[in-house]
N, C-alpha and C positions, 0 to 999 in steps of 0.2 A: 504494500500500500504506500510505496514511496511516492513522493511528489517532487517534481522538478520545478525550479523557480525560473521566472522569466524577468528580465529587466526591461522588457518592451511593453508588456501589457499586463493589466491586473489579472490575477488568477481566479478562476471560478470553480475549481474542483472542490467537491464537498465530501466530507466524511460524516455520515449520518448515524453511525453507531460506533461508540468508542470502546474497544476491548480493554479489559482491566490491565493487560500487560503494558499498554501504551501510557498508562498513568501510574505505573509501578504499584499496582495493587493486586493481591491474590483474590480477594473477595469481590466478586462483581457487584455485590450490593453496596459497596462503598464507592463505586464509580459515580461521580457527580456530573461529569461531562457527557453530553449526548449528541452534540453536533459541532462540526468544525468546518470552517471555510477560510481559505486564504484568498483575500480580495485584492491584494497588491503585494509587491515584493517585500514590504516591511509592515504589512497590516494583516491581522487575522481576526476573524469573528468566531467566537465559541459560545455555545449555549449550554447552560447547566440546568439540571432538573433537581430542584430541592424538595420534591414531593415526599421523599422518605428521609430527608436529611436530618430532621429533628430527632430521629432515633439515635443518630451519631452525635449530634450537637443540640442538646435540649435548650429550649428557651430559658434565658436567665434574667431574672428581675424584669420580666415583661418585654425583653428585647431578643431579637435573633442574635445568636452568638457571633461576634466578629471573627472568631476563629473558624467559623463555617466559611466566611469569605476567604480567609487565609488558605484553608485546605482546598477550596475551589480553585483559587489562583495557583496553588502549588501543583495541582494536577495538570495545569496547562503547560508546565515546564517540560516534563518528559514527552507529552503529546507533541509539542512543537519540535522538540529535538528529533524525535523519531520520524515525524511526518514531513517536516519542512526543511530540516537542516542536516539530513543525512547521517544521523547518529544511530548506529546499530543497537538493538536490544542487548542488554548486558553491560553497557557502559554506565559509568557512575557520574552523577551530578553532584558537584561540590559547591554548596552554598557559600558565598562570600558576604554579601550584603542583602538585606531585605527590609523593606519598610512598607507600612500601609497606613492609611487614614480612612476613617469612615464618618458618615453623617449619622449621628446617633438617633435623631428623630426619625430618619427613614428606616431604622432597624426595629422600630416598635412592632412587636409581634401582633399579627392580625390574621385570623384564619381565612380571611378573604383575599390575602395576598396571592398573586399567581405564583406557581411553583417554578416557572421559567425565569432564569437569570441570564442576562446577556453580558459577555465580556468582550471588550475590544482590546486586543493586544498589539502593541506597537513595538517593533524591534528598533532599539536605539543604536545598538552596536553588535557586531558579530566578529569574532576572531576565528579564522578557519585554519584547520590543519589538513591539507589536502582538500578533499571534497566534503569533509564533514566539519561541523562547528566544533570549536574547542572552548569557546566562551561566549556567553550571551548576556546582553543587557536588555531588559524589557520593562515597559510600562503597561499596566493593565487597568482599564477603566471598567467598573462593575455597575450595571444598571438593572433595575427590575421595573417592568411596566413603564419604562421611560424615565424613572426616577433614579438619580445618581445615588448609589449606596456607598461607594468608596473607590479609592485608587491605591494601587500597589506599584512598587518599583523594586527591581531585583537585578543582581548580577551573580552569575555562577559559572564555574568552569566545568569541563566535561573531560573525563579520563577514561581511556580504554582499560580493560581488565588487567592487563599485564602491568601497566604503569601504576594503576591504583594499588595493586598488591605490593609494589615496591614502596609506594608512599606510606602504606599502612605498617610497614616494619614488623611483619609477623602477626599483625592483628586483623588481617583481612578475611579470615574464615568466619562467616556470620554464625553458623551453628556452634562452632567452638567458642566464640566470644559470648554468645547468649548463655552457654552452659557455665561460663565463668562469671556471670553477672553478680555483683554485690548483693547479698541477701536483702530482701525487701524490708525497708525500715518502717517502723510504725508511722501511720499517717498523722498529719496535722488534723485539727478539727475541720470537717468540711465547711462549716459555717464561716470559719475564719478565712478560708481561701476562696469562698464564693462558689462552691459546688454543692451538690446534694447527695452524692454517693461516695463512700469511702474509697471505692476502687478507682475513682477519678482523681483522687488527691495525688498531686505530683511532688509534694514536699513533706519532709519529716522534721519535726522540731529538734533543735539542739538546746544546750544550756545558755546560749548567747541569743539575746533578742534580735529579731530580724535576720537570723541566720538559720538556714535549714540544710538538710542533706537532700539531694535530689532522689526521689523515689523512682526507680526504674522497674516497672512491672512488665516483664517480657511477655506476659499473658494478656496484656491489655489489647482488646481487639482492634482499636483504632490506631494506636501508636506502633503496635507490633503486628500488623496484619500479615507480615512476612518476615523472614529472618533477616536481620541486619547486624553489622559488626560494631555499631556505635549507637549512642543515644540519638534518636531522630530529631531533626530540627523542629518538627511540630510539637514534640514533647517538651523541648527546651522553651519554646515560646509559650506553651500552656503553663509551664512552671513559672515563667516570668510574669504572666498574667496573674497567677495565683499569689505570687509574692507581692505584687503591687496591690492587690485587693487586701492582703493582710495588713500592709502598711496603712491603707485607707480605712480599715474597719473602725467602727461598725457601719459606716456609710456604704451602702451598695453602690457599685460603680460599673461602668461599661468601659472596657479597654478600647477607647476610640481611636488610638493610633499607637504604633510601635515602630521604633527604629532599631534594627538589629545588626550586629556584626558577629560573624562566626569566625573566630580566630583559629581554633583547632577543634578537632573532634573531641566530644565528651565520651570517654571510654566507658565500657560496661563493667569492667573488672576492677575499678578503682572508685572510691567514694568521691562524689562531686558536691562541693559546698556552694550554696546559693545565698547571696547577700543582697539586701535591698535597703534603700533609704530614700527619703523624699528629697527632691531637688526643687529649685524655684519653679513657680507656675509658668505656663507658656503665656504668650501675649494675649490669649483669650481668657486668661484667668483660670485655666484648667490645671488640676493637680498633675504632677509628674513624679514618677518613681524610677530610679536607676537600679537595674538588677544586673549583678555580675556573678558569673559562675566560674569557679576555680577548681582545678584538679592538679594535685602534686605541686601546689603553689603557683601554677601557671593559669593566667586568665584564658578561658576557652570561649566564653560567650558573654556578650554585653547587650542589654536591651534598655532603651529609654521608653517607658510606657506612659502614655497620656490618658488620663481618666476623666470621663464625664460622669456626672451624677446619673444614677439610674432612674430616679423618680422625677 
């Protein structure tokens, strides 16, 4: 199902069913994308179906979960790599930077909202290695029924399996690394971190305020839908959201925006500490929380989370 690009005319080829392997999922029930069309050399239109999405991302404090937008956007990355940029299945996407911002009023949960969500993806930059992409920079605009929900921006690199294994320095066997995962630590209170179920808690309290150990539950159906050799980026962002909510408690909040830097992989076989503290409000007066994750004294992940009030 490869697609060739043209610099002469807009492309009109359409993919109307997205197989799970193209979005790096094993469970077809977690595939949110349902239609793909490349309309120009640097522009793509993708449709997502959220009709069953709330089973994965429950409504929180009366709002659709912004992490649902993040996962919808994340699924566009491998789809575009494999369909438009010549990347074979089995190659690895290495996140460098990611940011999103949402319009909190547009996320108010309403059973009458349509389930179809439209994504316009604009390629800002592509680095090629031969015929395939080696790095991509993308901007994604998300709309529902013509209403703007949010915007995301990302840059990631792409490595073939042999290079990836060299980069992983012996930690590239997903099944072996999952077998060596740090024992699951006791969860923080779900109410403290803004979730309703213990199995969704991504943080374990320590004796130091606003410092937690990352909880890596390799049996969680969303974050570990398939075997991976490191903590997934979606898990790290969920943990950052939960840490920010803990800092803001007891006030319920919506993570309206997040700016993320992935410095290095968070490994499964070593404890990862998560720290959070409030920083000055943004120019709109919204609270912000800086979340940093460290492993073996090295900073692995950093996120600046902007919070809106949920009420």
